[in-house]
N, C-alpha and C positions, 0 to 999 in steps of 0.2 A: 351942223359943225358937231364933231366929235368931243365930249366933254372929257375933263381931266381923268376920271375913271377909266373910260374906254381907251384914252392914249397910254395909261398904265398898261393896260391888258395887251394893247397891241405891241409895246415894246417887248413884253415877253413871249410874244408868239414868235413861232419860226416863220422865215420869209415867204414859204409858199402858201401859208395860210392867211397871210396879209390881206390879200385882195378880197376875199370871201368874208373875211372878218369885217372889214370896212363896209362892204356893201351891206351886208345884214344889220350890222349896228347902226348904219346910217339911216336904215329905213326904219328901225323900231327902237331907237336908243332911248325912248321914253317910256318903254314898257317894262314891267316887272319881269324878272328873270323867269319866272313860272309860266308867264304868258307869251314867249317868244314863238313866233310862228315857225313851226319846224317845216311847213310846206315851202316857205320862202328858201329855207336852208338847202332843201333838197331839188329845187327848181331848176338849177343849171344842168346843161348837158354834161354827161361824164365822159371826158376826154380819155384817150388812152393813157396819157400820163397819170391822170387821176385814178383811173382804174388800176394800173400796175402798182400805184401807191397803197391804195386800199387794200390791194391782195398782199403786198409785203408787209404791211402794217398789222395784218392778221393771219400771217403765215402759221403761226403756231396753232391757232384755233382750227384753220382750214385742215392742217396736217391730222390733227386728232380727230377731225370727222372722217376725212378721206380714208385714213389707215384701218378703220372699222369696216371700211367697203360695205355700208349698209345699202339695203335696197332702196330705200327712200329715207328723206330727211325733210323737216319743216322748218324753215327759217322764220323767228317771230320778230316782227318790227323790220322789215327788209330794208326800208329807206331807199337808198339809190339801186338796191338789187345787185350790187357789184359781187358779193360773196357768192349769192346763190348762182349767178351767172358764170362765174369761175367754176364752182364745184359742179355745176350740171355737165361738165365735159368728162367728169369721172364716175358719177353715179347715175343709176336707171332712172330715178324719180325725184325730183327737188320741187317743193312747195314752198313758196314764199308769201307770208301774210303781212298786211298792214291795215290800220283801220282808217287811212285816209285815200280815197280814191284817186286825188290828184297826185299823190306821192306815187300810188301805184302806176299810174299812167305814164311817169316818167321812168319808173323802174321796168316797165315793160320795153320801153324803147332800149334801155340800156342792156336789158337781158337778151334782146334780139340782136343788138349790136355785138355784144362780147360773149354771150352764153350759146348753149345748144338748145335745150327745152327748158323752161321754168314754168311750172304752173302758179299763176298769181291769183290771190284770193283776198277780197276785202273782208276783214275779219276782226272781231274782239278778241284780244288775248286772254281776257278772262273768261271768255265763253267760246272756246274754239269749235267751229262747226265740223269736227271731225269724231268718229266712233272711237271707244277705246281701243288702245294699242294699235292705231292707224299706221304709225311710222316707227322706224328704229330710233330715231335721233330728233331731238328738238334743239335747235341752237339759235343763239342771239349774239349779237355783238353791239356793245353800248345801248343796252337796252334797260337791265334791271335797275341801273343807278338812278333812274327818273321816278322811282316809286318809294313809298314808305314801306317800313317794316311788314305791316300785316297785308299789303299789296303785293309784294314780293312773295309771300308765302302762298298766296291765293293764285299768283301766276305760276308758281313752281308746282303746286298741287294740279293745275289744270294741265301743265305739261307732262306731268308724271302719268296722268290719266290717258293721254292721246300717245305717249312714246312707249316702246317696249323695251328699250335698252338704257339709253343715256340723255341726259340735259346737259349740254356743253355751252359755255358762255365765256365772254371776256367783258370787263368793265375797267374803266379808268381807276387808278388807285390813288391813295393818299400821297404818293410821291409825284403826282403829276404837277409840272411846274407851271401851266397856264390855268388861269381862271376859267372855270367851264362856261360854256356857251349858254346853257339855260340852267336846268334844275337839278344837275347832276350831283350824286352823293359820292364825295372821294373818301374812300374808307381803306383801311388795313385789312388783309385777308382774314384776320382773326375777327374782325368785325362782321365780315360778310359769313364766316362761318358760323357765328352765333345766330345770326338772322335764319339761316337755312336750316339749322338744327333746331329752331324754335318751332319749325313746322310740325303740325299735329300728325303728319304722315311720315315722321322721321324713321319709324321702324321699318319702313318699306323702302329705304334707300340708304346708300352711303355715300358721303360727299368729301370731295378734297378741294379746298381752295387755297391757291398760292399765287405768288407773283409769277409773271411770264418767265420763260428762259430764252426767248428770242424778242426782241423788241427794237425795231428799225428806228424808232422815234427816239428812244432813249439814247441809242448809240449817236444818232444825228445830234441830239441836243449837247452830247458830250463834246463832240467836234466843234460845235458852233460856239457853245458857252464856256469850253473848258471845265466843265463841271460834272462830276459823275454823281447822279442822284439815285442810282440803281434803276431797274426796270420799270416802267410806268404801269404797265397792264396788269391785271389780275385774271388767271383762268380759272375757270370753275368746273368742275366735273361731278356730276351728281349721277350715279349708277342706281338704276332701279333694281331692287331685290325681289326674289320670289322665294317661297319656302325652301325650295331645292338648293338655293344659293348659300342659305344660312347654316 
């Protein structure tokens, strides 16, 4: 039975998220938020409707990636693999990593169903198995917000080592109306900017952190709740700098 806290959360969820929310909370409603089983979260098949929704909800991030037309990209923490699957139709080389073999098994099926060719790799984001400057862009969606400040900086430093040009990411913001599923940190863009700029390698990059300009979920929330809270997502752009760029 779902307790009062989860009932409150359910009431604030949008309709299409209710079924997954009930299923996951029903399985592990006695667990601490930081111990939620993300493997369970990603175990269901990605239907065409869910695939389209994931693409539409992340269309601004996807556009930022594709418009650079990089020869290769690496997605950090791929989850369902939906973004990499979609992007694989536009770019020559797409690599997607996750540290969970079971999650990657499901992502492999999703990429085969919806994508062209995605190279899936079991890897630790803190110690990527790639040489320096392997790829043009490292990107992630809903990834950085699960870590502490010092961990975020380690992750950024490792991605800076691997990428040649950009780190692109989006994360939920402080405007998000639904209580997080797990250990997400919902912060203002300025807070994210302070964390990124505290990196010891800050002289090697320039960053811009802002609220998204396209947010399907925020627009849908407005029509459902008749309440405008602004766009929910944050877009982060970290551009790697070389001496000739300064």
